C-alpha positions as CSV (number, residue, x, y, z in Angstrom):
1,M,6.7,-39.5,-4.7
2,S,7.8,-39.9,-8.4
3,Y,11.5,-39.8,-9.0
4,H,10.8,-36.7,-11.0
5,A,9.2,-35.0,-8.5
6,Y,11.6,-35.4,-5.8
7,L,14.5,-34.4,-8.0
8,S,12.5,-31.1,-8.9
9,I,12.2,-30.5,-5.2
10,L,16.0,-31.0,-4.5
11,V,16.8,-28.9,-7.6
12,L,14.5,-26.0,-6.7
13,G,15.5,-26.3,-3.1
14,S,19.2,-26.0,-4.1
15,L,18.4,-23.0,-6.7
16,T,16.3,-21.2,-4.3
17,G,18.8,-18.8,-2.9
18,M,19.5,-18.1,-6.7
19,V,15.8,-17.9,-7.8
20,Y,14.6,-15.8,-4.8
21,G,17.5,-14.3,-3.1
22,A,19.5,-16.2,-0.3
23,D,19.0,-13.3,2.2
24,A,15.5,-11.9,1.7
25,P,13.1,-13.9,4.1
26,V,10.1,-15.0,2.6
27,S,6.8,-13.5,3.8
28,F,3.6,-15.3,4.2
29,R,1.7,-11.9,3.9
30,T,3.3,-10.5,0.8
31,D,4.8,-13.6,-0.7
32,I,2.7,-17.0,-0.1
33,A,-0.6,-15.3,0.5
34,P,-1.0,-13.7,-2.8
35,I,-0.2,-16.9,-4.8
36,L,-2.6,-19.0,-2.5
37,Q,-5.4,-16.6,-3.1
38,D,-4.6,-16.1,-7.1
39,S,-3.9,-19.8,-7.8
40,C,-5.4,-22.0,-5.2
41,L,-8.3,-20.2,-3.3
42,A,-11.0,-21.1,-6.0
43,C,-10.7,-25.0,-5.4
44,H,-9.9,-24.9,-1.8
45,G,-11.8,-22.3,0.0
46,A,-14.5,-22.1,2.9
47,K,-17.3,-22.7,0.4
48,K,-15.6,-25.3,-2.0
49,A,-12.7,-27.4,-0.4
50,E,-11.7,-30.0,-3.0
51,G,-10.2,-32.9,-1.2
52,G,-11.4,-31.6,2.0
53,Y,-8.5,-29.4,2.0
54,R,-8.7,-25.2,2.6
55,V,-6.0,-22.8,2.0
56,D,-8.0,-19.8,2.6
57,S,-6.1,-19.0,5.9
58,Y,-2.7,-19.6,7.7
59,K,-4.7,-21.8,9.9
60,E,-6.5,-23.8,7.5
61,L,-3.2,-24.3,5.7
62,F,-1.7,-26.6,7.8
63,K,-5.0,-28.9,8.4
64,A,-4.5,-32.2,6.4
65,G,-7.3,-32.9,3.9
66,D,-8.8,-36.2,3.0
67,S,-5.8,-37.8,2.3
68,G,-4.4,-37.3,5.6
69,E,-1.3,-36.3,4.3
70,S,0.5,-33.3,6.0
71,P,0.5,-30.5,4.0
72,I,3.3,-28.6,5.5
73,G,6.3,-30.8,7.5
74,A,6.9,-30.0,10.9
75,N,10.7,-28.9,9.7
76,A,12.5,-28.6,6.4
77,N,13.2,-32.6,6.3
78,D,9.7,-33.5,6.8
79,P,7.4,-34.2,3.7
80,S,5.1,-31.6,2.6
81,E,2.2,-32.7,0.7
82,L,1.4,-29.3,-0.5
83,V,5.0,-28.8,-2.1
84,R,4.6,-32.3,-3.4
85,R,1.6,-31.3,-5.5
86,I,2.5,-28.1,-6.8
87,S,5.9,-29.3,-8.2
88,C,4.5,-32.6,-9.5
89,D,5.3,-33.5,-12.7
90,D,1.9,-35.6,-13.1
91,E,-0.9,-33.8,-14.4
92,S,-3.9,-35.8,-12.4
93,E,-2.1,-34.9,-9.0
94,R,-0.2,-31.7,-9.9
95,M,-1.8,-28.1,-8.4
96,P,-3.5,-26.3,-9.3
97,A,-5.5,-28.5,-11.3
98,E,-6.7,-28.2,-14.7
99,S,-4.8,-24.9,-14.8
100,E,-1.2,-23.6,-15.6
101,P,1.5,-25.1,-13.0
102,L,3.0,-22.5,-10.8
103,S,6.3,-20.9,-12.0
104,A,9.7,-22.1,-10.8
105,D,10.0,-19.0,-8.8
106,Q,6.5,-19.3,-6.7
107,I,7.4,-23.0,-6.1
108,A,11.0,-21.8,-5.0
109,K,9.1,-19.0,-2.6
110,F,7.1,-22.0,-1.1
111,Q,10.3,-24.3,-0.6
112,K,12.2,-21.4,0.8
113,W,9.6,-20.5,3.5
114,I,9.1,-23.8,4.7
115,A,12.8,-24.1,5.0
116,E,12.6,-20.9,7.2
117,G,9.9,-22.4,9.3
118,A,6.9,-21.6,7.4
119,K,6.1,-18.5,9.8
120,F,3.3,-16.4,9.9
121,D,4.0,-12.5,10.0
122,G,0.4,-11.5,10.1
123,E,-1.8,-10.2,13.1
124,N,-4.2,-13.3,13.2
125,P,-3.1,-16.5,11.8
126,A,-7.2,-17.5,11.3
127,Q,-7.6,-14.2,9.1
128,T,-8.8,-14.7,5.7
129,L,-6.1,-14.7,2.7
130,A,-7.5,-11.1,1.7
131,L,-7.1,-9.4,5.4
132,V,-3.6,-11.1,5.7
133,I,-2.5,-9.7,2.2
134,P,-1.1,-5.9,2.8
135,P,-3.5,-3.2,1.0
136,P,-2.5,-2.9,-2.2
137,T,-1.4,-0.1,-4.1
138,Y,-3.6,0.0,-7.4
139,A,-2.3,0.6,-10.9
140,S,-3.2,4.0,-12.4
141,P,-6.3,3.8,-14.4
142,P,-6.2,4.1,-18.2
143,K,-6.0,7.8,-19.8
144,H,-9.0,7.4,-21.2
145,Y,-12.1,5.2,-20.5
146,G,-13.1,2.9,-23.6
147,H,-16.9,3.4,-22.2
148,P,-18.4,5.0,-19.1
149,V,-18.5,3.0,-15.7
150,P,-21.8,2.8,-13.5
151,I,-22.0,5.9,-11.4
152,T,-22.7,3.9,-7.9
153,A,-21.4,7.1,-5.7
154,V,-21.6,10.8,-6.2
155,A,-20.8,13.4,-3.3
156,F,-20.3,17.3,-3.3
157,S,-17.0,18.3,-1.9
158,P,-17.4,20.5,1.3
159,D,-17.1,23.8,-0.4
160,G,-19.9,22.7,-3.1
161,R,-17.5,23.6,-6.2
162,T,-17.1,20.2,-7.1
163,V,-18.7,16.7,-7.8
164,I,-17.2,13.7,-7.2
165,S,-17.9,10.4,-9.0
166,G,-16.3,6.8,-8.6
167,G,-14.7,5.4,-11.5
168,Y,-12.4,2.5,-12.3
169,H,-10.0,2.4,-9.4
170,E,-10.0,6.0,-9.2
171,L,-12.4,8.9,-8.1
172,N,-13.3,11.6,-10.6
173,V,-13.5,15.7,-9.5
174,W,-15.9,17.6,-11.7
175,N,-16.2,21.4,-11.8
176,V,-20.0,22.3,-10.6
177,E,-19.8,25.5,-13.1
178,N,-19.0,23.8,-16.4
179,G,-18.9,20.0,-15.8
180,A,-15.0,19.6,-16.8
181,L,-12.8,17.1,-15.2
182,V,-10.5,19.0,-12.5
183,R,-8.6,16.4,-11.5
184,R,-8.3,12.4,-11.2
185,V,-7.6,10.7,-7.6
186,P,-5.9,7.3,-8.1
187,N,-5.3,4.2,-6.0
188,V,-8.5,3.5,-4.6
189,G,-10.9,0.0,-5.1
190,Q,-11.9,-1.5,-8.4
191,R,-15.4,-0.1,-7.7
192,V,-16.7,3.1,-5.6
193,F,-20.0,2.3,-3.8
194,A,-20.0,5.0,-1.1
195,M,-18.4,8.2,-0.2
196,S,-18.5,10.4,2.7
197,F,-16.6,13.1,4.1
198,S,-15.4,13.5,8.0
199,A,-17.0,16.2,9.9
200,D,-13.9,18.8,9.2
201,G,-14.4,18.3,5.6
202,K,-10.5,17.3,5.1
203,T,-11.1,13.2,4.9
204,L,-12.9,11.5,2.3
205,G,-14.2,8.1,3.2
206,V,-14.2,5.8,0.1
207,G,-16.3,2.5,0.5
208,C,-14.8,0.2,-2.5
209,G,-14.0,-3.0,-3.5
210,E,-13.8,-5.9,-6.1
211,P,-17.1,-7.8,-6.2
212,G,-17.0,-11.5,-4.8
213,K,-13.2,-10.9,-3.8
214,S,-12.4,-7.8,-1.6
215,G,-13.6,-4.8,0.0
216,E,-12.2,-1.9,2.0
217,V,-12.6,1.8,3.1
218,R,-9.8,4.0,1.9
219,L,-9.3,7.3,3.9
220,I,-8.5,10.0,1.1
221,D,-6.9,13.5,2.2
222,F,-9.3,15.3,-0.3
223,A,-6.8,18.2,-0.5
224,T,-3.8,16.0,-2.0
225,G,-5.5,13.1,-3.1
226,E,-3.3,11.0,-1.0
227,V,-4.6,7.8,0.9
228,K,-4.3,8.3,4.7
229,G,-5.3,4.7,5.4
230,V,-7.1,1.5,4.6
231,T,-9.6,0.2,7.0
232,A,-12.5,-2.3,7.5
233,R,-10.8,-4.8,4.9
234,T,-13.3,-7.6,4.0
235,S,-13.8,-10.5,1.6
236,D,-16.8,-8.6,-0.4
237,V,-17.2,-5.1,-1.7
238,V,-18.0,-2.3,1.1
239,L,-21.7,-0.9,0.3
240,D,-22.0,2.2,2.2
241,I,-20.0,4.0,5.0
242,A,-21.5,6.7,7.4
243,F,-19.4,8.8,10.2
244,R,-21.0,8.6,13.6
245,P,-21.8,12.4,14.6
246,G,-19.7,13.7,17.5
247,T,-17.1,10.9,17.2
248,S,-14.1,9.1,15.5
249,E,-16.2,6.2,14.6
250,L,-17.3,5.1,10.9
251,A,-20.0,2.6,10.3
252,V,-19.2,0.2,7.5
253,A,-21.8,-2.2,5.5
254,S,-20.5,-4.6,3.6
255,A,-21.4,-7.5,1.3
256,D,-20.2,-10.1,3.8
257,S,-23.2,-9.4,5.8
258,S,-21.8,-7.6,8.5
259,I,-21.5,-3.8,9.9
260,R,-18.1,-3.1,11.2
261,I,-17.6,0.2,13.5
262,V,-14.2,1.6,13.0
263,D,-12.1,4.1,14.8
264,M,-10.9,6.4,12.4
265,Q,-8.0,7.8,14.8
266,T,-6.8,3.7,15.2
267,L,-8.1,2.3,12.2
268,K,-9.2,-0.6,14.2
269,D,-12.4,-2.3,14.5
270,V,-14.5,-1.0,17.7
271,R,-17.3,-3.7,17.0
272,T,-19.0,-6.2,14.6
273,I,-22.5,-6.2,14.1
274,A,-23.7,-9.6,12.5
275,S,-27.5,-9.3,12.5
276,H,-28.1,-9.8,9.0
277,A,-28.4,-12.9,7.0
278,D,-27.0,-11.1,3.6
279,W,-25.5,-8.2,2.1
280,V,-25.8,-5.0,4.4
281,T,-26.7,-2.6,1.7
282,S,-26.6,0.8,3.7
283,V,-26.0,2.3,7.1
284,A,-27.3,5.5,8.9
285,W,-26.7,7.3,12.1
286,S,-29.3,9.3,13.7
287,D,-28.6,12.8,13.9
288,D,-27.3,12.7,17.5
289,G,-25.2,9.6,17.0
290,K,-27.2,7.5,19.6
291,L,-28.9,5.0,17.1
292,L,-27.4,3.1,14.1
293,A,-29.8,1.8,11.3
294,S,-29.1,-0.7,8.4
295,S,-30.8,-2.2,5.5
296,S,-30.1,-5.5,3.6
297,R,-30.8,-7.8,0.8
298,D,-32.1,-10.4,3.6
299,K,-35.5,-8.1,3.5
300,S,-35.0,-6.6,6.9
301,A,-34.2,-3.1,8.2
302,K,-32.6,-2.9,11.5
303,V,-31.7,-0.3,14.4
304,Y,-29.2,-0.5,17.0
305,D,-27.9,1.0,19.8
306,G,-25.2,3.4,18.9
307,T,-22.8,2.8,21.4
308,S,-23.2,-0.9,22.5
309,G,-24.4,-2.4,19.1
310,E,-27.4,-4.0,20.6
311,L,-30.2,-4.7,18.4
312,I,-33.3,-2.6,19.3
313,S,-35.6,-2.9,16.2
314,S,-36.3,-5.0,13.2
315,Y,-38.5,-4.2,10.4
316,L,-39.9,-7.0,8.1
317,G,-42.6,-5.1,6.2
318,H,-41.2,-4.8,2.8
319,G,-41.0,-8.3,2.1
320,D,-38.3,-7.9,-0.5
321,I,-34.8,-6.3,-0.5
322,V,-34.1,-3.1,1.5
323,R,-31.8,-0.8,-0.2
324,G,-31.8,2.3,1.9
325,V,-32.6,3.4,5.5
326,S,-32.6,7.2,7.5
327,I,-33.5,7.5,11.0
328,L,-35.9,10.6,11.5
329,P,-35.1,13.5,14.1
330,E,-36.2,12.5,17.7
331,N,-35.1,8.9,17.2
332,K,-38.8,7.4,17.2
333,Q,-39.3,6.9,13.1
334,V,-37.3,5.4,10.4
335,V,-38.1,5.6,6.5
336,S,-37.1,2.7,4.4
337,I,-37.0,1.8,0.5
338,G,-36.3,-1.1,-1.6
339,D,-37.3,-3.4,-4.2
340,D,-40.9,-3.3,-3.5
341,S,-41.3,0.2,-4.9
342,K,-42.4,1.8,-1.6
343,L,-41.0,4.2,0.8
344,H,-42.1,2.5,4.4
345,R,-42.2,4.9,7.5
346,W,-42.3,2.7,10.7
347,N,-42.1,3.4,14.6
348,I,-38.6,2.0,16.3
349,A,-40.6,1.1,19.1
350,D,-43.0,-1.5,17.9
351,N,-41.8,-1.9,14.0
352,K,-44.8,-1.1,13.2
353,K,-45.6,0.5,9.8
354,V,-47.1,4.2,10.3
355,A,-47.1,5.3,6.6
356,E,-46.3,4.0,2.9
357,V,-45.5,6.2,-0.2
358,G,-45.8,4.4,-3.5
359,L,-43.0,5.5,-5.8
360,G,-43.7,3.5,-8.8
361,S,-40.3,2.1,-9.0
362,D,-37.5,0.3,-7.0
363,G,-35.3,2.8,-5.2
364,S,-31.7,2.8,-4.0
365,K,-30.2,4.3,-1.1
366,I,-32.0,7.5,0.7
367,V,-30.7,11.0,1.0
368,R,-32.3,12.7,3.9
369,Q,-32.1,16.7,4.2
370,G,-34.6,18.4,7.0
371,D,-38.0,17.4,5.9
372,N,-37.4,15.8,2.7
373,V,-35.8,12.5,1.2
374,L,-34.1,11.9,-2.1
375,I,-34.3,8.4,-3.6
376,P,-32.4,7.5,-6.6
377,C,-34.9,5.1,-8.6
378,V,-34.3,2.3,-11.2
379,D,-36.8,4.0,-13.8
380,A,-34.5,7.1,-14.3
381,R,-35.6,9.4,-12.0
382,V,-34.8,10.7,-8.7
383,Q,-37.7,11.2,-6.5
384,C,-38.1,13.7,-3.7
385,V,-40.7,12.9,-0.9
386,D,-41.8,15.3,1.6
387,L,-42.1,13.8,5.2
388,K,-44.8,16.3,6.6
389,S,-47.1,15.1,3.9
390,N,-45.7,11.7,3.2
391,K,-46.1,12.5,-0.6
392,V,-43.6,12.7,-3.6
393,A,-43.2,16.5,-3.5
394,K,-40.8,16.4,-7.0
395,E,-39.0,14.3,-9.6
396,F,-36.1,15.1,-11.0
397,K,-36.3,13.6,-14.9
398,G,-34.1,13.1,-17.5
399,H,-32.0,10.4,-17.1
400,S,-31.9,7.8,-19.8
401,D,-31.3,4.7,-17.3
402,W,-31.2,3.5,-13.8
403,V,-30.1,6.0,-11.3
404,L,-27.6,4.8,-8.9
405,S,-26.8,7.3,-6.3
406,V,-27.9,10.8,-5.4
407,T,-26.4,13.7,-3.2
408,F,-27.5,17.0,-1.7
409,Q,-25.8,20.5,-1.8
410,P,-27.2,23.0,1.0
411,G,-27.7,26.3,-0.8
412,Q,-25.9,28.4,2.3
413,N,-29.0,30.1,3.7
414,D,-30.3,30.4,0.3
415,P,-32.7,27.8,-0.8
416,A,-32.4,29.1,-4.7
417,N,-29.0,27.8,-4.6
418,E,-29.6,24.1,-3.3
419,L,-28.4,21.3,-5.7
420,V,-28.5,17.5,-6.2
421,A,-26.3,15.6,-8.3
422,S,-27.2,12.2,-9.2
423,G,-25.3,9.3,-11.2
424,S,-26.6,6.8,-13.2
425,F,-25.4,3.2,-14.6
426,D,-24.8,4.5,-17.9
427,G,-22.2,6.8,-16.5
428,E,-24.0,10.0,-16.3
429,V,-23.9,12.7,-14.0
430,R,-26.7,15.0,-13.8
431,L,-26.6,18.5,-11.7
432,W,-30.1,19.9,-10.8
433,K,-31.9,22.9,-8.9
434,V,-33.6,21.9,-5.7
435,A,-36.3,24.7,-6.1
436,D,-38.2,23.6,-9.3
437,A,-36.2,20.3,-10.2
438,S,-34.6,21.9,-13.1
439,L,-31.5,20.7,-15.0
440,V,-28.5,22.7,-14.8
441,R,-26.1,20.5,-16.7
442,S,-25.3,17.1,-17.3
443,W,-22.1,15.0,-18.8
444,S,-20.6,11.6,-19.1
445,A,-18.3,10.9,-16.1
446,K,-15.4,9.3,-17.9
447,P,-12.2,10.9,-18.3
């Protein structure tokens, strides 16, 4: 250790109380982990560990790298290589490398944390930093967007009077009658990929996150717009969610390749299904909640026992990314779509395809309503497939960019009042009549 580095540590140690607050204990969750994630994780994570050293969890933080030096001393008097590196004045040794050094306040936090015993104040020392750090309260979105954001999720409110679209760190609620912005619901993840209402219509589940960094499900009290809870936090975005009929469970599909079943009363994981080898793009329960289906970027669609999570069926007929899936009534067949421009209909019992519908375009998630399924497609259409004839029955045309999301609103016993809402990559929301696929209205979904 150089004299200047040693002196800086002594000075920082003496100033810790003044810089950070003598009576405020340093928290690994709220003070140390965010610094590690923002400044150190890029070079010292599970996938890339420069010098053989990782900081992606509290447990890994204490393991020596290739140098063999102890990163964190057993007590405040023992050498700590981590502190030496972040406070070193030699740029060839100082961390983070080839970047701005940590501030005096940040280094002081590490000093004080180690002096206090380098304690862990989370639930599981092996959890990744993203899960250890408390859920953030996101800053309010800008008053006006400079440009539209892709509409990767849309949903009708339970009363059918409004359409909800995902924005930037918010949800935007629009009036069905005139397309006017009714209200904005802040404090959600950077991008919204899925929305689903609970059976009582009071809670809106929002699957969201920041690509490559974090994902979560936020539970919104729809009447007030308040966040009631945050669950299913993970290291990459949540791509789909589905409430299990008749239960308090929620299935969560993530880009970390997992499916998590969460109890919505306790916000705790019930089980994790790790059957896919790549992003899980969608999940869907059977109507009775006995079966769960999933699709994945690993080119497969699968079916599981809804209670145990045991794998029942695996379909590999697409030969390309599978993006949407739905279990048909009677729990005997599944329909799935993806990047091969076809709707596949296949048996759960033997994984055999029984029908195929050419779409002429790659499809995204599937929304099933009765004997029909709606499929948003990248050729700027929403296609409606009649499951009785296995043919395209209707096309909703008019978007000028990829259609990424679609939702259906029943007509309260009057088919003439049935509506479809769709969202596209260029930020447009369109509202259609189901009966004749005619356009009701459209608007750019940006405040």
